[in-house]
BATIDO-453864 format. One record per residue (C-alpha): residue number from 1; chain; x, y, z. Coordinates in pm, 1 decimal. Layout:
<sites>
SITE  nr kette       xx       yy       zz
SITE NUM     A        X        Y        Z
...
</sites>
This chain:
<sites>
SITE  nr kette       xx       yy       zz
SITE   1     A -10696.9  -3645.0    437.3
SITE   2     A -10615.8  -3557.1    801.4
SITE   3     A -10397.5  -3257.5    882.1
SITE   4     A -10123.0  -3480.7   1015.2
SITE   5     A -10114.4  -3688.5    700.0
SITE   6     A -10121.6  -3378.1    483.4
SITE   7     A  -9835.5  -3223.7    677.2
SITE   8     A  -9633.0  -3545.5    642.1
SITE   9     A  -9712.8  -3562.3    270.6
SITE  10     A  -9625.0  -3197.5    213.9
SITE  11     A  -9293.6  -3238.6    392.8
SITE  12     A  -9196.1  -3546.9    187.6
SITE  13     A  -9308.9  -3384.5   -131.6
SITE  14     A  -9103.3  -3073.0    -61.2
SITE  15     A  -8789.5  -3275.5     -4.0
SITE  16     A  -8841.9  -3465.6   -328.5
SITE  17     A  -8909.2  -3148.1   -531.1
SITE  18     A  -8610.2  -2961.8   -393.5
SITE  19     A  -8369.7  -3229.3   -522.6
SITE  20     A  -8216.9  -3072.0   -836.7
SITE  21     A  -8276.6  -3238.7  -1168.1
SITE  22     A  -8289.3  -3162.2  -1541.8
SITE  23     A  -8608.7  -2955.2  -1503.2
SITE  24     A  -8457.1  -2743.6  -1226.7
SITE  25     A  -8155.7  -2679.5  -1459.5
SITE  26     A  -8390.8  -2572.4  -1728.8
SITE  27     A  -8556.9  -2331.1  -1494.7
SITE  28     A  -8224.8  -2174.6  -1404.0
SITE  29     A  -8118.5  -2164.1  -1761.2
SITE  30     A  -8438.2  -1988.1  -1869.5
SITE  31     A  -8414.3  -1736.3  -1586.2
SITE  32     A  -8059.3  -1646.7  -1679.7
SITE  33     A  -8118.6  -1634.4  -2050.9
SITE  34     A  -8455.6  -1448.7  -2059.2
SITE  35     A  -8519.2  -1318.8  -1703.8
SITE  36     A  -8748.7  -1439.4  -1434.2
SITE  37     A  -9072.1  -1278.4  -1550.7
SITE  38     A  -9029.2  -1389.0  -1917.3
SITE  39     A  -8961.9  -1742.8  -1799.0
SITE  40     A  -9310.0  -1780.3  -1640.9
SITE  41     A  -9434.3  -2005.5  -1926.7
SITE  42     A  -9157.1  -2254.3  -1849.8
SITE  43     A  -9244.8  -2261.1  -1476.6
SITE  44     A  -9615.9  -2327.2  -1572.5
SITE  45     A  -9507.8  -2599.7  -1821.9
SITE  46     A  -9301.9  -2781.1  -1565.1
SITE  47     A  -9581.3  -2772.2  -1303.6
SITE  48     A  -9838.5  -2880.7  -1560.7
SITE  49     A  -9619.0  -3181.6  -1641.8
SITE  50     A  -9606.0  -3283.1  -1274.7
SITE  51     A  -9979.9  -3252.6  -1247.3
SITE  52     A -10021.7  -3481.9  -1550.3
SITE  53     A  -9779.4  -3739.6  -1417.9
SITE  54     A  -9951.0  -3742.8  -1081.5
SITE  55     A -10288.1  -3782.7  -1247.8
SITE  56     A -10155.8  -4054.7  -1472.7
SITE  57     A -10016.6  -4240.6  -1178.4
SITE  58     A -10346.0  -4209.8   -991.3
SITE  59     A -10526.4  -4353.3  -1299.9
SITE  60     A -10303.5  -4659.1  -1309.2
SITE  61     A -10048.8  -4571.2  -1583.4
SITE  62     A  -9770.5  -4657.4  -1337.3
SITE  63     A  -9894.4  -5014.3  -1306.1
SITE  64     A  -9918.0  -5035.6  -1684.1
SITE  65     A  -9556.6  -4929.0  -1727.5
SITE  66     A  -9445.6  -5185.3  -1462.9
SITE  67     A  -9630.6  -5456.0  -1655.9
SITE  68     A  -9497.4  -5355.9  -1995.0
SITE  69     A  -9116.1  -5349.8  -2021.3
SITE  70     A  -9132.0  -5249.5  -2391.4
SITE  71     A  -9351.3  -4953.9  -2327.3
SITE  72     A  -9130.0  -4841.8  -2041.6
SITE  73     A  -8817.5  -4875.8  -2251.5
SITE  74     A  -8974.4  -4683.7  -2543.3
SITE  75     A  -9076.8  -4391.6  -2316.7
SITE  76     A  -8728.8  -4392.3  -2156.1
SITE  77     A  -8559.3  -4363.1  -2502.8
SITE  78     A  -8798.4  -4075.2  -2595.1
SITE  79     A  -8707.7  -3900.4  -2269.7
SITE  80     A  -8334.1  -3952.1  -2331.3
SITE  81     A  -8354.8  -3820.0  -2681.1
SITE  82     A  -8535.3  -3509.9  -2553.0
SITE  83     A  -8255.7  -3450.0  -2306.2
SITE  84     A  -7997.7  -3475.1  -2585.9
SITE  85     A  -8205.9  -3219.9  -2776.8
SITE  86     A  -8194.1  -2983.6  -2479.3
SITE  87     A  -7817.9  -3036.3  -2461.5
SITE  88     A  -7780.5  -2939.5  -2830.7
SITE  89     A  -8002.4  -2633.9  -2767.9
SITE  90     A  -7793.4  -2522.3  -2468.1
SITE  91     A  -7477.3  -2564.7  -2673.9
SITE  92     A  -7627.9  -2341.6  -2942.8
SITE  93     A  -7707.7  -2087.1  -2673.7
SITE  94     A  -7348.1  -2094.5  -2568.4
SITE  95     A  -7233.3  -2019.7  -2921.1
SITE  96     A  -7474.3  -1732.8  -2952.9
SITE  97     A  -7357.6  -1596.7  -2611.8
SITE  98     A  -6996.6  -1612.8  -2731.5
SITE  99     A  -7083.9  -1411.2  -3040.9
SITE 100     A  -7263.1  -1153.1  -2827.3
SITE 101     A  -6990.4  -1138.2  -2556.8
SITE 102     A  -6897.8   -781.0  -2645.3
SITE 103     A  -7261.2   -663.8  -2697.7
SITE 104     A  -7537.0   -602.7  -2452.1
SITE 105     A  -7814.2   -774.9  -2645.9
SITE 106     A  -8068.9   -982.4  -2459.3
SITE 107     A  -8154.5  -1325.1  -2612.3
SITE 108     A  -8481.2  -1325.7  -2804.8
SITE 109     A  -8755.7  -1473.4  -2594.4
SITE 110     A  -8887.8  -1789.3  -2770.3
SITE 111     A  -9246.2  -1711.0  -2685.1
SITE 112     A  -9505.2  -1848.0  -2447.0
SITE 113     A  -9600.5  -2170.4  -2624.1
SITE 114     A  -9239.8  -2260.3  -2712.0
SITE 115     A  -9120.3  -2214.3  -2353.5
SITE 116     A  -9420.1  -2385.4  -2204.1
SITE 117     A  -9404.4  -2696.1  -2417.8
SITE 118     A  -9026.3  -2726.7  -2383.3
SITE 119     A  -9058.6  -2745.4  -2007.4
SITE 120     A  -9371.7  -2964.2  -2026.3
SITE 121     A  -9197.3  -3208.3  -2262.2
SITE 122     A  -8897.3  -3237.3  -2030.0
SITE 123     A  -9109.8  -3289.2  -1720.4
SITE 124     A  -9341.3  -3541.8  -1883.4
SITE 125     A  -9085.4  -3742.7  -2078.8
SITE 126     A  -8941.8  -3944.5  -1783.1
SITE 127     A  -9139.7  -4265.4  -1721.3
SITE 128     A  -8952.8  -4318.9  -1395.2
SITE 129     A  -9145.0  -4012.4  -1252.9
SITE 130     A  -9470.1  -4196.6  -1320.4
SITE 131     A  -9342.4  -4498.9  -1137.9
SITE 132     A  -9221.7  -4285.3   -851.6
SITE 133     A  -9557.5  -4120.8   -813.5
SITE 134     A  -9733.7  -4460.6   -836.1
SITE 135     A  -9523.0  -4581.2   -537.5
SITE 136     A  -9529.5  -4243.8   -353.4
SITE 137     A  -9895.6  -4151.6   -348.7
SITE 138     A -10042.0  -4470.0   -187.2
SITE 139     A  -9820.4  -4421.2    120.4
SITE 140     A -10049.0  -4126.2    219.2
SITE 141     A -10384.1  -4247.0    107.7
SITE 142     A -10650.9  -4365.8    347.0
SITE 143     A -10909.6  -4631.2    254.6
SITE 144     A -11147.8  -4475.0    502.7
SITE 145     A -11171.3  -4146.0    312.7
SITE 146     A -11299.5  -4056.9    -34.2
SITE 147     A -11018.8  -4127.0   -279.7
SITE 148     A -11092.9  -3853.4   -534.9
SITE 149     A -11083.9  -3585.0   -264.4
SITE 150     A -10752.5  -3713.2   -127.7
SITE 151     A -10596.2  -3722.0   -475.2
SITE 152     A -10711.3  -3372.4   -555.9
SITE 153     A -10565.4  -3236.3   -231.4
SITE 154     A -10235.0  -3419.8   -300.8
SITE 155     A -10210.9  -3298.7   -660.8
SITE 156     A -10296.6  -2938.2   -568.1
SITE 157     A -10044.0  -2943.2   -287.5
SITE 158     A  -9769.4  -3078.5   -513.4
SITE 159     A  -9847.3  -2819.4   -778.4
SITE 160     A  -9816.6  -2531.2   -532.6
SITE 161     A  -9489.3  -2664.9   -380.4
SITE 162     A  -9351.6  -2745.0   -724.2
SITE 163     A  -9420.8  -2391.9   -851.7
SITE 164     A  -9270.7  -2243.2   -539.9
SITE 165     A  -8957.7  -2446.0   -578.2
SITE 166     A  -8915.5  -2359.5   -941.8
SITE 167     A  -8952.2  -1987.1   -864.4
SITE 168     A  -8694.9  -2039.2   -586.3
SITE 169     A  -8442.6  -2182.1   -837.1
SITE 170     A  -8524.3  -1896.6  -1076.8
SITE 171     A  -8476.4  -1631.3   -805.5
SITE 172     A  -8153.8  -1793.6   -690.8
SITE 173     A  -8024.4  -1774.6  -1048.7
SITE 174     A  -8090.1  -1403.1  -1038.2
SITE 175     A  -7831.0  -1358.2   -766.4
SITE 176     A  -7558.0  -1480.9   -997.8
SITE 177     A  -7707.0  -1326.9  -1312.2
SITE 178     A  -7459.7  -1036.9  -1328.6
SITE 179     A  -7169.1  -1279.6  -1380.4
SITE 180     A  -7346.0  -1563.6  -1563.9
SITE 181     A  -7514.8  -1329.8  -1814.0
SITE 182     A  -7199.6  -1150.7  -1901.9
SITE 183     A  -6928.4  -1266.7  -2151.2
SITE 184     A  -6759.9  -1595.9  -2057.2
SITE 185     A  -6994.3  -1666.0  -1766.0
SITE 186     A  -7294.5  -1692.1  -1998.3
SITE 187     A  -7099.1  -1907.9  -2243.3
SITE 188     A  -6971.9  -2149.8  -1980.4
SITE 189     A  -7307.0  -2175.2  -1801.3
SITE 190     A  -7474.0  -2290.5  -2123.9
SITE 191     A  -7188.3  -2525.3  -2200.8
SITE 192     A  -7221.1  -2679.2  -1855.0
SITE 193     A  -7594.2  -2712.0  -1905.7
SITE 194     A  -7534.5  -2893.2  -2234.5
SITE 195     A  -7297.4  -3135.8  -2059.4
SITE 196     A  -7538.8  -3194.8  -1776.5
SITE 197     A  -7833.4  -3258.7  -2009.7
SITE 198     A  -7622.8  -3499.2  -2215.2
SITE 199     A  -7515.8  -3682.4  -1897.9
SITE 200     A  -7870.1  -3712.2  -1786.0
SITE 201     A  -7975.7  -3846.8  -2124.5
SITE 202     A  -7693.9  -4099.9  -2124.4
SITE 203     A  -7771.5  -4203.9  -1767.9
SITE 204     A  -8134.3  -4254.6  -1861.5
SITE 205     A  -8038.6  -4480.9  -2155.5
SITE 206     A  -7793.7  -4687.5  -1951.6
SITE 207     A  -8015.2  -4731.5  -1644.5
SITE 208     A  -8245.0  -5028.1  -1602.9
</sites>
């Protein structure tokens, strides 16, 4: 991959990654509920999901999903149900925050594996992302250069940019942490998160 192509790919990838979505919301929520350092497993889980989707697209899963409407629909339903689960979890967090409004307790960290797989599941459960990568990657591939090398560079670049953006969202959340972690701010943030996750799940089910 030439330097010009890599810069063009990196710029396009950065724009796409910076667009807020359910996974970005989860990163912000984790940073506020557990702190930035303790949310590291979630950051790693989200990036790992992106790497898996990129690899799956490169291996042809995107073409398979395009060819099988039933498989695509099934995966879309699974993804929507997972979003509804996250909405329920955020609502439960808001109830706990309301009960702790007069205390200074920190929420119990769910542990490395729980946080990692929660973020990984959210990142990997949207079949549209696989289709996007299947359409996105070929735009920057050259038939004159070794394909595996180009794909490795693209996946590594995306992973670095993705991790950087997730950390950016987490750090940004810290600036509002004093209000959002206290009393009503914490309660309403989790309730808003629940509404947004529910909306994303409903939109996924209703979209074609």
